[in-house]
Each structure stands twice: as structure tokens, then as C-alpha cells.
C-alpha positions in Angstrom: -68.5 -102.7 72.1 -66.9 -102.8 75.7 -63.6 -103.9 75.4 -62.4 -106.9 78.5 -59.3 -107.5 80.1 -57.6 -109.8 77.1 -58.7 -107.4 74.4 -57.0 -104.1 76.2 -54.1 -106.1 76.9 -53.6 -107.3 72.8 -54.6 -103.7 71.4 -51.9 -102.3 73.9 -53.9 -100.4 75.8 -53.9 -102.8 79.1 -51.8 -104.8 81.3 -51.5 -108.6 81.8 -51.8 -110.5 84.9 -48.3 -109.6 85.8 -48.4 -105.7 85.1 -46.9 -106.0 81.4 -47.6 -104.3 78.5 -48.0 -106.4 75.2 -44.9 -104.5 74.1 -43.2 -105.8 77.1 -43.7 -109.4 76.5 -43.0 -108.4 72.4 -39.2 -107.4 73.7 -38.4 -110.4 75.9 -35.4 -112.4 74.6 -35.5 -116.5 73.7 -34.3 -116.9 77.3 -37.5 -115.2 79.0 -39.6 -116.6 76.2 -38.7 -120.1 77.1 -38.7 -119.3 81.1 -41.9 -117.1 81.9 -44.3 -118.9 81.7 -48.0 -116.9 82.6 -47.7 -114.8 79.1 -48.6 -117.2 76.6 -52.4 -117.6 78.2 -52.9 -113.4 77.7 -51.4 -113.5 74.0 -52.9 -116.7 72.5 -56.2 -116.4 74.8 -59.1 -118.9 74.3 -62.5 -120.0 75.7 -61.1 -122.8 78.2 -59.1 -122.4 81.6 -55.8 -122.8 81.9 -54.4 -126.1 83.5 -51.0 -125.2 83.4 -51.6 -121.5 85.3 -54.4 -121.1 87.1 -56.1 -118.0 87.7 -54.9 -117.0 83.7 -57.2 -115.0 81.8 -60.6 -116.9 80.1 -61.5 -115.8 77.0 -65.6 -114.7 76.6 -67.5 -115.3 73.0 -68.1 -111.3 73.6 -64.7 -110.4 74.1 -63.6 -112.7 71.2 -65.6 -111.0 68.9 -64.2 -107.9 70.0 -61.1 -108.9 69.1 -61.8 -110.2 65.4 -62.8 -106.6 64.5 -60.2 -104.2 66.6 -57.2 -103.6 64.1 -55.2 -102.4 66.7 -55.8 -106.1 68.8 -55.2 -108.2 66.0 -52.2 -105.6 65.1 -50.9 -107.0 69.0 -51.7 -110.4 68.8 -49.8 -111.0 64.8 -47.1 -109.6 66.7 -47.2 -111.9 69.4 -47.4 -114.6 66.3 -44.0 -113.5 64.7 -42.2 -113.0 68.1 -43.0 -117.2 68.5 -42.0 -117.7 64.8 -39.2 -116.4 65.7 -38.5 -118.2 68.9 -39.6 -121.5 67.3 -37.3 -120.4 64.4 -34.1 -119.4 66.6 -34.2 -122.0 69.3 -33.9 -125.7 69.2 -35.0 -126.8 73.2 -38.3 -127.2 72.1 -37.7 -129.7 69.2 -37.3 -133.1 71.1 -39.8 -135.7 71.8 -41.7 -134.0 74.9 -41.6 -130.4 75.5 -43.8 -127.7 77.3 -43.6 -125.6 74.2 -45.9 -128.7 72.5 -49.0 -127.4 74.4 -47.7 -123.5 73.6 -48.2 -124.3 69.7 -51.2 -126.1 70.3 -52.3 -122.9 72.3 -51.2 -120.4 69.5 -52.5 -122.6 66.5 -56.1 -122.4 68.4 -56.0 -118.8 69.3 -54.9 -118.0 65.2 -57.5 -119.8 64.2 -60.1 -118.3 66.0 -59.2 -114.9 65.9 -57.5 -114.3 63.4 -58.5 -117.0 61.0 -57.6 -120.4 59.4 -54.6 -119.3 56.9 -52.6 -117.8 59.5 -53.4 -120.8 61.7 -52.1 -123.2 58.5 -49.3 -121.1 58.0 -48.1 -121.0 61.8 -48.7 -125.1 61.9 -46.9 -125.9 58.6 -43.9 -123.6 60.0 -43.5 -125.6 63.2 -44.1 -128.7 61.0 -41.4 -127.7 58.4 -39.4 -126.8 61.8 -40.1 -130.2 63.2 -39.0 -132.0 59.9 -35.7 -130.1 59.4 -34.3 -131.4 62.5 -35.4 -135.1 61.8 -39.1 -135.1 63.0 -38.3 -135.8 66.7 -41.7 -134.1 68.2 -44.0 -137.2 69.3 -46.7 -138.4 67.3 -49.5 -137.1 70.2 -48.3 -133.3 70.1 -48.6 -133.6 66.1 -51.8 -134.9 66.5 -52.5 -132.0 69.3 -52.0 -129.6 66.6 -53.5 -131.1 63.7 -56.7 -130.9 66.2 -56.2 -127.4 66.9 -56.1 -126.5 63.4 -59.3 -128.2 62.8 -61.0 -126.7 65.7 -61.9 -130.5 67.7 
């Protein structure tokens, strides 16, 4: 099966639109994770165009299938999940009623569900809900509904 650009990136064999390897993104400090906005679409690809980053890659069905069965691509994707879990565990700026990270979280959950599986998606969803609860549940109900919809595939 021929690998596409996203597949190559996740497997560590290719670069994103800005010329970075997945290892470069995984090495971002928290300030870069917060401030750089064009990596999330590469680490957590979806089959629809990003409204936030024009020109970001769109995941096709064939490429998604290749990512699902490629151990290296799965490892890259799971490493990105771990990095984002670290970011959301170590920072609190996103724990407010409205924040751009809420959209990122929806994307992450949907991509994990589609490319890795429901169990990992449920675990990430539970993690962000627990972080929200730890600080008094400041996140708006609409964002919480989007996260649930991403988990359910709606």
C-alpha cells in the first residue's frame, strides 16, 4: 500500500508542511505546543479540511487504512497522544470556558478513535474530563458536547 504524506509523517519517514519531522514536534516544549498552530492537523489527521489552518492535510480513506495497519505510524500517533496528554496534564491555560485547545481536543479524540481505536479515544476523553473536574469544571458545555461527539463518531 502506497504511503501518503500524512502516513509518511506519522511513521517518521516524512515531513509536515513546515518541513518538520514528527520527532521535532514531539520535542516541542509546552510554549511551542501552545503557540504553534499548524502541527495538530498532521499529528491528528481527519477526513475533513481544517477551518483553522487552510491548506492543512486532509486524510483520505486509503491513507487512513494504511496508517491503521502500520506499526511505525501507530507508534508516531501514540507518541503524539502522549505528548498532548503531557501538555494538558502540565498546563492549565486551556482549563477555562473558551480556548482554542478545546477544538484541538475534539480533533485529537476523533483522530484517535478513527486511527487507533475506541479504547484509546475513551482513555484520552476521560483524561481531559478528569483534568477539567480537578479545577472545578470551567470548560463550557458546548466544548464538552463536541468532545463526546468526537468520541461517538458523530
